[in-house]
Structure formats: structure tokens, C-alpha cells
C-alpha positions in Angstrom: -127.5 -241.9 -57.5 -124.0 -243.4 -57.3 -125.0 -245.9 -59.9 -126.0 -243.2 -62.3 -122.8 -241.3 -61.7 -120.6 -244.4 -62.5 -122.6 -245.0 -65.6 -122.1 -241.4 -66.8 -118.4 -241.6 -66.1 -118.1 -244.8 -68.1 -120.0 -243.2 -71.0 -117.7 -240.2 -70.9 -114.6 -242.5 -71.0 -116.0 -244.5 -73.8 -116.6 -241.3 -75.8 -113.1 -240.2 -75.1 -111.7 -243.5 -76.2 -113.8 -243.3 -79.4 -112.5 -239.8 -80.1 -108.9 -240.8 -79.5 -109.3 -243.7 -82.0 -110.7 -241.3 -84.5 -107.7 -239.0 -84.1 -105.3 -241.9 -84.5 -107.1 -243.1 -87.6 -107.1 -239.6 -89.0 -103.3 -239.3 -88.4 -102.8 -242.6 -90.1 -104.9 -241.5 -93.0 -102.8 -238.3 -93.3 -99.5 -240.3 -93.2 -100.8 -242.7 -95.8 -101.7 -239.8 -98.1 -98.2 -238.4 -97.6 -96.6 -241.7 -98.4 -98.7 -242.0 -101.6 -97.8 -238.5 -102.6 -94.1 -239.2 -102.0 -94.3 -242.4 -104.1 -96.0 -240.5 -106.9 -93.2 -237.8 -106.8 -90.5 -240.5 -107.0 -92.3 -242.1 -109.9 -92.6 -238.8 -111.7 -88.9 -238.1 -111.2 -88.1 -241.5 -112.6 -90.3 -240.9 -115.5 -88.6 -237.6 -116.2 -85.2 -239.2 -116.0 -86.2 -242.0 -118.3 -87.6 -239.5 -120.8 -84.3 -237.5 -120.7 -82.3 -240.7 -121.1 -84.5 -241.7 -124.1 -84.0 -238.2 -125.6 -80.2 -238.4 -125.1 -80.1 -241.8 -126.8 -82.1 -240.4 -129.7 -79.8 -237.5 -130.0 -76.7 -239.8 -130.0 -78.4 -242.0 -132.6 -79.2 -239.0 -134.8 -75.6 -237.8 -134.6 -74.2 -241.3 -135.4 -76.7 -241.6 -138.2 -75.7 -238.2 -139.6 -72.0 -239.0 -139.5 -72.5 -242.4 -141.0 -74.6 -240.9 -143.8 -72.4 -237.9 -144.5 -68.9 -239.0 -143.4 -67.6 -238.8 -147.0 -68.9 -235.2 -147.3 -67.3 -234.2 -144.0 -64.0 -235.6 -145.1 -64.2 -233.7 -148.4 -65.0 -230.5 -146.5 -62.1 -231.0 -144.1 -59.7 -231.6 -147.0 -61.0 -228.6 -148.8 -60.4 -226.5 -145.8 -56.8 -227.7 -145.5 -56.2 -227.0 -149.2 -57.7 -223.6 -148.9 -55.6 -222.7 -145.8 -52.4 -224.0 -147.4 -53.2 -222.1 -150.6 -53.9 -218.9 -148.7 -50.5 -219.2 -146.9 -48.7 -219.8 -150.2 -50.4 -216.7 -151.8 -49.5 -214.6 -148.8 -45.8 -215.7 -148.9 -45.7 -215.1 -152.6 -47.2 -211.7 -152.3 -44.9 -210.5 -149.5 -41.9 -211.9 -151.4 -43.0 -210.1 -154.6 -43.3 -206.9 -152.7 -39.8 -207.4 -151.5 -40.8 -207.4 -147.8 -40.2 -210.9 -146.4 -40.5 -211.0 -142.6 -36.8 -211.5 -142.0 -35.8 -208.5 -144.1 -38.1 -206.3 -142.1 -36.5 -207.5 -138.8 -32.8 -207.1 -139.7 -31.4 -204.0 -141.2 -29.7 -204.4 -144.5 -26.2 -203.5 -143.1 -26.4 -206.8 -141.2 -27.3 -209.0 -144.2 -23.8 -210.5 -144.1 -22.8 -212.5 -147.2 -20.0 -214.8 -146.2 -21.0 -217.8 -148.5 -20.6 -221.5 -147.7 -17.4 -221.9 -149.7 -15.8 -219.1 -147.7 -16.8 -220.5 -144.4 -15.9 -224.0 -145.5 -12.3 -223.1 -146.0 -12.0 -221.8 -142.4 -14.0 -224.8 -141.1 -11.6 -227.3 -142.8 -8.6 -225.4 -141.5 -9.6 -225.1 -137.9 -12.1 -227.8 -137.3 -12.3 -231.6 -136.9 -12.7 -234.2 -139.6 -16.3 -234.8 -140.4 -17.8 -238.0 -138.8 -20.7 -240.1 -139.9 -22.2 -241.0 -136.5 -22.5 -239.4 -133.1 -20.5 -242.1 -131.4 -17.5 -241.1 -133.6 -17.4 -237.5 -132.4 -13.9 -236.7 -130.9 -15.4 -235.3 -127.7 -12.0 -234.9 -126.0 -11.0 -232.4 -128.7 -14.2 -230.4 -128.4 -16.1 -228.3 -125.9 -19.6 -229.4 -125.0 -21.9 -226.4 -124.8 -25.1 -225.9 -122.9 -27.4 -223.1 -121.9 -25.7 -220.6 -119.6 -25.8 -216.9 -118.7 -24.6 -215.7 -122.1 -26.8 -217.9 -124.4 -29.5 -220.6 -124.5 -29.1 -223.8 -126.5 -32.4 -224.6 -128.2 -33.7 -228.2 -128.5 -31.3 -229.7 -131.1 -33.0 -232.1 -133.6 -30.3 -232.3 -136.3 -27.1 -231.5 -134.5 -25.0 -232.1 -131.4 -23.9 -229.6 -128.8 -20.2 -229.6 -129.4 -17.8 -227.0 -130.8 -14.1 -226.5 -131.1 -12.7 -224.5 -128.1 -12.2 -221.4 -130.3 -15.8 -221.6 -131.7 -17.2 -222.1 -128.1 -15.2 -219.0 -127.0 -16.6 -217.1 -129.9 -20.1 -218.0 -129.0 -19.6 -217.0 -125.4 -18.1 -213.7 -126.6 -21.1 -213.0 -128.8 -23.4 -213.6 -125.9 -21.3 -211.4 -123.5 -21.1 -208.5 -125.9 -24.9 -208.8 -126.6 -25.6 -208.5 -122.8 -23.2 -205.5 -122.6 -25.0 -203.7 -125.5 -28.4 -204.2 -123.9 -27.2 -202.9 -120.6 -25.7 -199.8 -122.1 -29.1 -199.0 -123.8 -31.0 -199.7 -120.6 -32.9 -202.7 -122.1 -34.0 -205.8 -120.4 -31.6 -208.7 -120.2 -32.1 -211.3 -123.0 -30.1 -214.4 -124.1 -29.3 -215.2 -127.7 -30.6 -218.7 -128.8 -28.3 -221.2 -130.5 -30.4 -223.4 -132.9 -27.7 -225.6 -134.6 -24.2 -226.7 -133.9 -22.1 -229.7 -134.9 -23.7 -232.0 -137.5 -22.7 -235.6 -138.3 -23.2 -237.0 -141.8 -26.3 -238.7 -140.5 -27.6 -235.4 -139.2 -27.0 -233.8 -142.6 -28.9 -236.5 -144.4 -31.9 -236.3 -142.1 -31.9 -232.5 -142.3 -31.8 -232.5 -146.1 -35.0 -234.7 -146.1 -36.9 -231.8 -144.4 -34.9 -228.9 -145.7 -33.8 -229.0 -149.3 -31.7 -225.8 -148.8 -29.4 -227.5 -146.3 -25.9 -227.9 -147.8 -24.6 -231.5 -148.2 -21.1 -230.2 -147.7 -21.9 -228.1 -144.6 -19.4 -226.2 -142.4 -21.4 -227.5 -139.4 -19.6 -230.8 -139.9 -16.3 -229.4 -138.6 -17.5 -228.2 -135.2 -16.5 -224.6 -136.0 -19.9 -223.4 -137.0 -23.2 -222.6 -135.3 -26.5 -220.8 -136.0 -28.1 -218.1 -133.9 -31.7 -217.2 -134.5 -32.6 -213.5 -134.9 -36.4 -214.0 -134.6 -36.4 -215.3 -131.0 -34.6 -214.2 -127.8 -34.8 -215.6 -124.3 -35.8 -212.8 -121.9 -34.1 -213.1 -118.5 -35.4 -210.1 -116.6 -38.2 -207.5 -116.5 -35.8 -204.8 -115.2 -35.1 -202.1 -117.7 -36.9 -200.9 -120.8 -38.8 -203.3 -123.0 -37.1 -204.2 -126.3 -38.8 -205.1 -129.6 -37.7 -208.2 -131.5 -36.3 -205.9 -134.2 -34.2 -204.0 -131.7 -32.7 -207.2 -130.3 -32.1 -208.6 -133.8 -30.2 -205.5 -134.9 -28.2 -205.3 -131.6 -27.1 -208.9 -132.3 -26.3 -207.8 -135.9 -24.1 -205.0 -134.6 -22.2 -207.4 -132.3 -21.6 -209.8 -135.2 -20.4 -206.9 -137.3 -17.8 -206.0 -134.7 -16.5 -209.5 -134.4 -16.5 -209.9 -138.2 -14.5 -206.7 -138.6 -12.1 -208.1 -136.0 -11.7 -211.1 -138.3 -12.9 -213.4 -135.5 -15.6 -215.0 -137.7 -17.5 -215.3 -141.0 -21.2 -214.6 -140.9 -24.0 -215.4 -143.4 -27.5 -213.8 -143.0 -29.9 -216.7 -143.6 -33.2 -215.2 -144.7 -35.2 -218.5 -145.1 -33.8 -220.1 -142.0 -34.1 -216.9 -139.9 -30.6 -217.2 -138.4 -27.1 -215.9 -138.6 -24.8 -218.8 -139.8 -21.4 -218.2 -138.1 -18.0 -219.9 -138.5 -15.0 -219.2 -136.3 -11.8 -218.1 -138.0 -9.6 -219.5 -135.3 
């Protein structure tokens, strides 16, 4: 009986061992299938990426091919657009001028279209200013006042002039800025600075300027350090306190300030329509 019992136990253990081996083999088979599926997924992703790369290369080749085949036509179209845009601008400027409504005339009231011509300003410039110089290193800086942006005015980026004025002209500029601020304050308007766009010009500056602006005078009062330009189309806002002011309001307030000083015989003023500025010469 004991013999039979031992044999039965062995048989049971062998069956268990066989079943465990089957389980292990099944697990291995499952893992192998997963590995195969993962490899397939990786290969499929690679294939998709390769297809995308091929499509992108084809698109680039097509673009390059189109440009190489039609570059002349593209240049012609671009040139035609430039010509059209320029022509449209010229027509617009001609039309507005013909109607008598150029932009600068609409901004500044006619009472501030001062007409002190160059010959008039030139007499004062020669009387109170320096002798014209050819080059910047010849400027008599000791006799002049170097100006820069301050509370009363802003000096714009100067491309054809140098920031020097006679002491009297510098004082005049400061007075214009101060009276402009006072007028704004009285009207409850936001603080703005006037902007100086041109000051002392050497002969070199005049020559360079005449190449880009045919209206610039060869015998300019700017050469005597008595003369400066203030734009009436741009102002430098300094604060948001107070009421907002339109560009037209600011331009005409500046015009009224210049009218006061002109009546006081402190300066000559020319309203420059094309250059969008007041051309001012000190009379001291």
C-alpha cells in the first residue's frame, strides 16, 4: 500500500511539473507575441516617418522647380506691383493737391502759414550767426550752445545737421517749448514736447541733403546756427494726465506760440508745407 501511495504522489508531482512548464511556455509565447507586435509598431512608425520625409522632399522639389521655371514671371509680377503702388500714391497725391487739400494744410490753420522767406531769414542769420563751415570739425563749439532733448523739447535723430545753436537761438527754442507747455496746461491737455528735426548744417550736410531733397536751399540759413526746424505733424507725449489732444490741436497751439514770438520780433517763421515743419530763425 505504501508503495502505491508513493507512486501516486510521484505521478501527481510530475503532472504538476508538466503543468508549470506549460504555463511558463505559454507566458513566453505571450511575451514573444508582444515583442513581435512592438517591433511591427516601430517598423510601421518608421515607415510613416519615411513616407512623410519623402512627401516633404517632393514638396520642396516641386517648389524649387516652380520657382526655377517661373522666376522671371515672379520678378515681373513683383515689379508690376511696385509700379502700381507707386503710381497709385502719385495719383493720390496729385488728386489731393488738385483739390487744394494737402495733409499739412488740413492740420495747420491758414493764420499760421507764416511766409518769412529764405532771403528774409538769411539776413538775420548772417547778422547774428556764425560763419558757415564746410565740415563738422570746423564748428566753433565754444561760441555755440549744444542742444539735446530736455523737458521743453525733443531733438529728433539728426541725419543732415548737428545739434548746435547760437545762445540766442537756443534760448528761443527753449522759450517756444516752455510756452507750448504752458498753453497745453491752460487748456487741460496732456503734456507733449515739440520735436526739433533740423539744426546747424555744414556745407557737407547741405550737399548731402540736396541729393535727397531737391527743395533744400543751397544757401540755407541753417548754416549760421541761428535756424532750426520744428515738425508740426509729430509731438512727443509725456503724460496721460489731462485731456487727449489731436495732432491738429497740438499743431495749432504750436502755431499760436510762434505767432506770439513772431509778433514780439523774436523770430522769423516759414510754414513749410512739403517738409511738414516750421522753419524758424532767431532775430537776436
